[in-house]
Structures are given as structure tokens and as C-alpha cells.
C-alpha positions in Angstrom: -58.7 34.6 43.1 -57.3 32.5 40.6 -58.4 32.3 37.1 -57.1 30.2 34.5 -57.7 30.1 30.1 -56.3 27.2 28.8 -57.0 25.3 25.5 -57.1 22.0 24.1 -58.1 20.7 20.8 -56.7 17.5 18.7 -57.8 17.7 15.4 -57.7 18.5 11.3 -56.6 21.1 9.6 -59.3 21.8 7.5 -57.4 23.8 5.1 -53.9 25.1 4.3 -52.7 27.2 6.8 -51.8 30.9 6.1 -49.4 32.8 7.0 -48.4 36.4 7.0 -45.9 38.6 8.7 -45.9 41.5 10.3 -44.5 45.6 9.6 -41.6 43.8 12.2 -41.0 41.3 10.5 -43.3 38.3 12.8 -44.7 35.2 11.5 -47.9 34.9 11.7 -50.1 31.6 10.4 -53.8 30.9 11.1 -55.2 27.5 10.5 -58.8 26.2 11.4 -58.8 23.3 13.2 -62.0 20.5 13.1 -62.6 18.7 16.6 -65.7 15.9 15.8 -67.7 14.4 18.6 -69.2 11.1 18.1 -72.8 9.6 18.9 -75.3 6.7 18.7 -78.6 8.2 18.6 -80.5 7.3 21.7 -84.3 7.8 20.1 -83.8 5.7 16.4 -79.8 4.1 17.2 -78.2 6.0 14.4 -74.5 7.1 14.6 -74.7 10.7 15.1 -71.4 13.1 14.2 -70.9 17.3 14.8 -68.2 19.1 13.8 -66.7 22.0 15.6 -64.1 24.7 13.8 -62.0 25.9 15.7 -59.2 29.6 14.2 -56.2 29.0 15.9 -53.3 31.9 15.3 -49.8 31.2 15.7 -46.6 33.4 15.7 -42.7 33.8 15.7 -41.4 30.0 15.1 -44.5 28.2 15.5 -45.9 30.2 12.9 -43.0 29.6 9.9 -42.6 25.6 11.2 -46.5 25.3 11.2 -46.7 27.3 7.9 -44.1 24.9 6.7 -45.0 21.0 7.4 -49.3 21.3 8.2 -50.9 21.2 5.3 -54.9 20.8 4.3 -56.2 16.9 6.4 -52.5 16.9 9.0 -53.0 15.7 12.3 -52.8 18.8 15.1 -52.2 18.9 18.6 -53.1 23.1 20.1 -52.2 24.0 23.5 -53.4 27.5 23.8 -55.6 30.8 25.6 -58.5 32.1 24.0 -58.4 36.2 22.5 -62.2 37.4 21.8 -61.8 40.6 19.0 -64.1 42.5 18.0 -65.0 44.0 14.5 -66.8 45.8 12.1 -68.4 44.4 8.8 -71.1 46.1 6.8 -72.0 48.4 9.8 -72.5 45.5 11.6 -70.6 45.3 14.8 -69.3 41.1 15.2 -66.6 38.9 17.4 -64.4 36.6 16.6 -63.4 34.3 19.5 -59.9 32.1 18.6 -57.5 30.0 20.1 -54.3 32.4 20.5 -51.4 28.8 20.5 -48.5 28.9 22.7 -47.6 24.6 22.3 -48.4 22.1 18.8 -47.1 19.0 18.8 -47.8 16.7 15.7 -49.7 13.8 16.5 -50.5 12.6 13.1 -49.0 12.5 9.2 -52.2 13.4 6.9 -53.0 10.2 4.9 -50.3 10.1 2.0 -47.8 12.3 3.8 -44.5 10.1 4.0 -42.3 13.3 5.0 -40.8 11.3 8.4 -41.2 14.5 10.2 -42.1 14.0 14.2 -42.6 16.7 16.7 -42.5 15.8 20.5 -42.5 18.5 22.9 -42.1 21.0 20.9 -38.8 20.0 18.8 -39.7 18.9 15.5 -37.2 16.2 14.0 -36.7 15.9 10.8 -35.3 13.0 9.1 -31.5 12.2 10.0 -32.3 13.5 13.4 -31.6 17.5 13.5 -34.3 19.3 15.9 -35.0 22.8 15.4 -37.0 24.5 18.7 -40.8 25.1 17.8 -42.1 27.3 20.2 -41.2 28.4 23.4 -41.4 27.3 27.4 -43.4 29.7 29.3 -40.9 31.7 32.7 -42.6 29.5 35.7 -43.0 31.9 38.8 -41.9 31.6 41.9 -45.0 28.4 43.5 -44.0 26.9 39.7 -47.3 28.2 38.3 -46.8 29.4 34.2 -46.6 33.1 33.7 -48.5 33.7 31.2 -47.4 34.8 27.1 -46.8 38.3 26.2 -49.1 39.4 24.2 -49.0 38.6 20.9 -51.0 40.2 17.8 -50.4 43.6 17.8 -48.4 46.3 15.8 -50.3 44.8 12.7 -54.6 44.6 10.3 -56.1 41.9 10.2 -59.4 40.9 8.3 -61.9 39.0 10.7 -64.6 37.3 9.7 -67.0 35.1 11.2 -67.4 32.3 8.1 -64.7 29.8 7.8 -64.1 29.2 4.8 -63.8 24.9 3.9 
């Protein structure tokens, strides 16, 4: 039986990226992205809005790029997989579900951001035209389907929390 673990999110950063490094020197950047749903209440006709917050983790060159060029309010498209981890806080076992990113694209700029950077298909194009690879292409097997990216996030301790500070 086939299975698929794929998340796609388009939204705005709720805070500035937080970049740390593993003992082996690999960059790890965490962001929170807000997605909103807007509808009209059938009973009252009032406009309603619900916001969901997504924790997203980047590794390697992507992490460095996100940490350098993104900030609170920036708009981004992220593609990745869900990963749930378990930890203990105050004697209580808790769970945290994050998106482990394998692709992203800058799709807008926050208000007042005149950096001029554009992102297309994993390439960043700063003013002047120089391009830097922002991520990796997943290898494809003979059937043309993408193979799963190697497990990331091993080799370092991290604190996880269910509460997302705003």
C-alpha cells in the first residue's frame, strides 16, 4: 500500500526565524507560519476568521537562507513532511508536530521590505542576478516518484514547546 506524507503551507511568519547549529555545524532554522481562513457566518452574516499556526524546521543551506532573508511578516510557501516528536515537560508527556521542510519559495515581501530578493524553484535571485541554491532536489527513483529525504534533526538536543509565542 502506498503512503504520502506531504504538507504545503502558504502564510506569513509570526516571528523572526530562530537559527541554531548542530554540533556538526549544520544550520537549523525554526519558523512559525500563520495561515488564515475567512468565511461569512450563515446565521449572522458576520465575517469570521480562524488562524492556524504551523511550526516549520529547515536544515542546512535552506536554514541559512531562511535565517538570513526572512523576518516576521514575510510571506512564504513551504513544502515538507509532518513529523511528531515526544518530550516531557513538568512530568507530563507532550507531543509536538512540526513540518520538516524540503522546499520553499519566497512568494511576497512584508510591507516596507525593499530588499528586491526573489525566489523561484529553489533559487534565490538577489538584485543584480546572482543565484544561490536554496535547497536540494530530492532524487527520483526509476518510476519518477520522489524518494524520501534523509532524516534530519539528529545529533542535537532541542527544546520543544506546545505554546507558540507571538
